[in-house]
N, C-alpha and C positions, 0 to 999 in steps of 0.2 A: 536732345528736345524740342526742334523744329517742327515747323507745319500743325501736325495734330497729336496730342496724349491724350490717349483715352483711360478710361475707368470703366474694363468690362468689355464693350463691345460699340460696332460703328453706329453712324445716326441715324433714325430710326424710318426717316421716309425718301426716298429719293422723287426726285420729283422735279420740271422742266428748271431752268435756272433765273429766267426773267433775264436774262443782261449780265446777268452776273459772272457768266462764263467767258473763261476767253481772257479776259484783262488780262495786262500788264501787269506781274509780280512786281511789289515795292521789293529795298535787297533788306534777307534776312540777316540780319547780324547778330552776335551775341553780345548785347550791351546790358552794362550793369545795371541792375533796380534801383531806381530812382527814390527820391525820398519822398516823395505824394504821388497817388493815384488816385486818377480821379475813375467812380463807379458810376456808368451809365445810370440814373432811376430817379423815379420819382415816385417812387411805391416807396413809403416808411415803413411794409412789415417784412418786406425783403430787403430793405437795407439793415433793418434792424437782425435778422437772421442772418446774413453775411459778415454781420457785424463780431454777435455771436461764436459764429463759426472761425472765424479767422483769429478772436483772440481764447478761444479753448487751447491752441499749440502753442509753439516756441515766439516768444517776445517778436514781435516784425519790426524790422528797423526800414521802414513806411509807415503814413498814415496812410486811411484812404478817404478821402472825401465823395460827397453825393455830389453831382453834377445833374438836375434833372434839363435833359438836353431835349430838341426837338427832332427828332430822328425819325427817317422814313421808314414806313411799313413794308418790310420786301418781300416776295415770295421767291421760294428755290430750295433749294437741299441747304437744309440747317445750318450747316459747317459754313456756307455760302454767306447766308444769312448774317452771322454771327461776325465771319472777318469785315463785310464791306459795310455792317453798321459798327466796327467797331474803328474801320479806317475812317470812318465822316467824323465818328467822336469827338478820334486824336486830334480831326483837324479843325475840331470847334474848342476843344478845351485848349489846343497848342501842347502839348506833351501826352503822361503817359493815361492811360484809360482803361477798362476794361469794362467791358460788356456782355449782360448776361443774356440769352434764351430759354428755356424751356419747352419741352413736347409732353404732352402725354398720348402712347400708343398703345392704339387695341392690335392686340395680335390678331384678334379675327377678322378686322377690319382694314388688311396690313398696312400698318403705324397710323391709319387714319385716327384722330383729328390731328395727330403729332403736331407741327410747330402750329398751328389754328387753336390752335385749344382757348386760346383765350376767345375767339369770338364765337367759336360753339359754345363756350359758356354762358356769354350774355345774351346769345338766341335762343338758348333753349333748356338752360340751369341743369341744374345738379341732377333731376327726374329727367331731363332730356336726354343725359349723357348717359341715365344708367336704358334707357329705351331705344340708343343705337346701339346693343346689345340682347335687346329683346330676342331677337332672333337664332341668336346664336349660345349653343352649351358653352363654348368656349369667353370666360370670363377674364383671359389673362391679360396684362395689359403692365408694360415699365415706364415710369417714367427717364426721363433724358433731362441734363440742363450743361447745357457748351457756353463755359465762358471763352471767352477772343480776350487777347491782352497784347499790346503795342506799347513799347515805352516809348513810342515818337511817332506823328506822321509819315514819317522818311522808314516806318520797317514796317514788314510786312507781319499782319499778325499771327499767333499762335493760338489753337484754338485748343479746349481740353476740356473732355466728353466725360461726365459721369453717369449713370445708369444703376437706376431700382427697379427689379422686377416686383409685380403685384398681378393688385384685383380690382377691378371694376365691383362696386360695392351701393345697397342702398345710401343715400347719405348720411354720415353721423358726424357728431361734435358738433363747434362753431364753425360758422359759416362766411367767417372775416378773413378768410385767405383762399381764394380763389378756388380749384377742385380738390382740395385735401382734404375735403367729407367721402368724397366718393373713390379714394385709391387707398388702398390696405396696402401695404407691400408686405414681401414673402417670407414668412416666419412669424408675422404678429396677427394680431387678432383685434388690433385698433385700426384706425385710419389714421393718416395723418395728423387728420382734426382734432382727432382724442389724445396723439400723444402726448406725449412731456414734451416741452421744446428739446432738455437736453439730451433726450434720445431721438428724438427725430432728428435733431442736428449731428448723429451721429451714423447714421441709415440712408441719411437722403440724397438722391440725385444731385443737390445744389452741392452738400458737403462731401459727395467723393469727386465733383467738376471743382470747389473750390483747394481743395485739396490738391491735389496734383499742382494748382496753379500757383498756391503758399508755397508747396515744393519747390517749385520751379526757379519762384522770385528768391527764395532763400538762398538757394544754391546759389543764383547767380550776382548777390550782396555778397557772398560772403566771397566771391571769385574780384568782388571790386576791389 
């Protein structure tokens, strides 16, 4: 289970890696799950959602503590970005850390906005995210989440990829959590924003990625 662990499909965008390619890899080793893992985030809503997803499964032999870190904004392939941020974060905290990157990928635009959705949303708003597809019949998209994890600065990060298919719709529901109001997951008539948290946390891209990471950590805890 080393390198990349996927739920459903590969990363949504392939772009130039801006210096992330070709770097010397650190040692990849099967290490026991630590007792405390830092989650690099300053986003309260995201922390609450991650905590709820982790708490929904088997009892965990480790604790997760938020760490608000000043990580660089990188460009490149989503998996490379996640790994590099994880390396940097692990050095900053001096231990085990997990880092998350999310993407919203429009099929008609061959993956855009992808990992740059945060900036598209800031500049265009929810209406603008819809207008991007005004000239296309294809409104389908997929939400992707990548969690990168390393037990320490000397170990190569592993990435866990989760994806949920859906479509882009006019904004519905509370607008306090990113692009949730414009994404309607496949098989549902509600946007992420309209869903009960308990429902969203069993089908979301974040859940799929985090579930893979949780299973990995539990497996290695049993071997320790």
